[in-house]
N, C-alpha and C positions, 0 to 999 in steps of 0.2 A: 684478129689483127693482134700481132705480137707488140709487146711493150717497146721493142726497138724500132719496129716499123712506125708505131704511133709517134714516138719521139722524133723520128726523122721527118714525119709530116708536120708535126708541130714546129720543128725548127724551120723548115721551108716556109711556112706561113709567117712565122715571126720575122725572118729575113726579108721576105717580100714586103711585109707591112713596113719595116724599117726603111727599106729602099723607097718605097712610096712616099713616105714622111719627108725623107731627106729630099726628094724630088720636088715636093710641094715647097718646102723651106728655100730651097735654091732659087725656085721660081718666084719667090715672094717679092712684092714691089715695095720699096721705101724710098721716099724723097724728102728732104729737108730743104727750106727755102725761107726767104723773108719777103713779106709784101709791104711796099711803102705807100702810105696814104698820101693825099694831096697836101696835107700840112706837115709831112716829113716824119710822121710816126711810123717806125718799123715794126711790123708784127711777125714774129718767128712762128713758122708752121711746119708741120710734119704731116707726110701722107703715107699710108701703107694700104696693103690689100690689093684688090683689083681696080685699076684705073678707071675702067668703064662700068664698075658696078654701082649700085645705089649708094648714095653718100650718107655717112653718119659723121656728125660733127661733134667733137668733144670739147668741152670748155670747162676749165677749172674754176674753182671759187677763190675767194680773197687770199687765203693763205696757201694756195697751191701752185702748181706749175704744169707745164706739158708732162712732166713726169708721172703725174698721177695717173695717166692714162697709157703708159707704156705697156702694161699688161694686155690691155685691149687691142693695141696696135700689133702685138706679137701674137695674138691668139689665133691658132689655126681655125677655130670655129668661125671667126669674122672675116677671114681672107677673101671671101666672096663679095665683101663690100668695099667701097672706097671710104677708107677711114681717115678722117681729117682732124688733126690735133693742133691747137694753137695756144700761144701764150697771150695773155692779156697785156695791154699796154703797160709798160714799166716793169714787167716781170720777166725774170730770167734772161732770155736772149732778145726780148723786145725793148723798145725804147719808148719814151714820151711819158706824159703824166697819167695818173690813175683816172 
């Protein structure tokens, strides 16, 4: 196999890989919403990944926010799961007391 033929095959494989990645990213699910409790506290939540996949719930600590988990929600390795991320009460987009 000549170097030119090898380079052509490598280019075709790379283009096909990029197209497959772009198709997966375009099909990615992402939803942002709020949930209101009986006492009126609104909790901001985000979902990503596969809506019918096994759920993984991310919860931040005292000094964090839902932004702590943005890398996980965008990770191509986790898109087979239903990724749920929420803010604690009184943090960022949520309301109510701690």
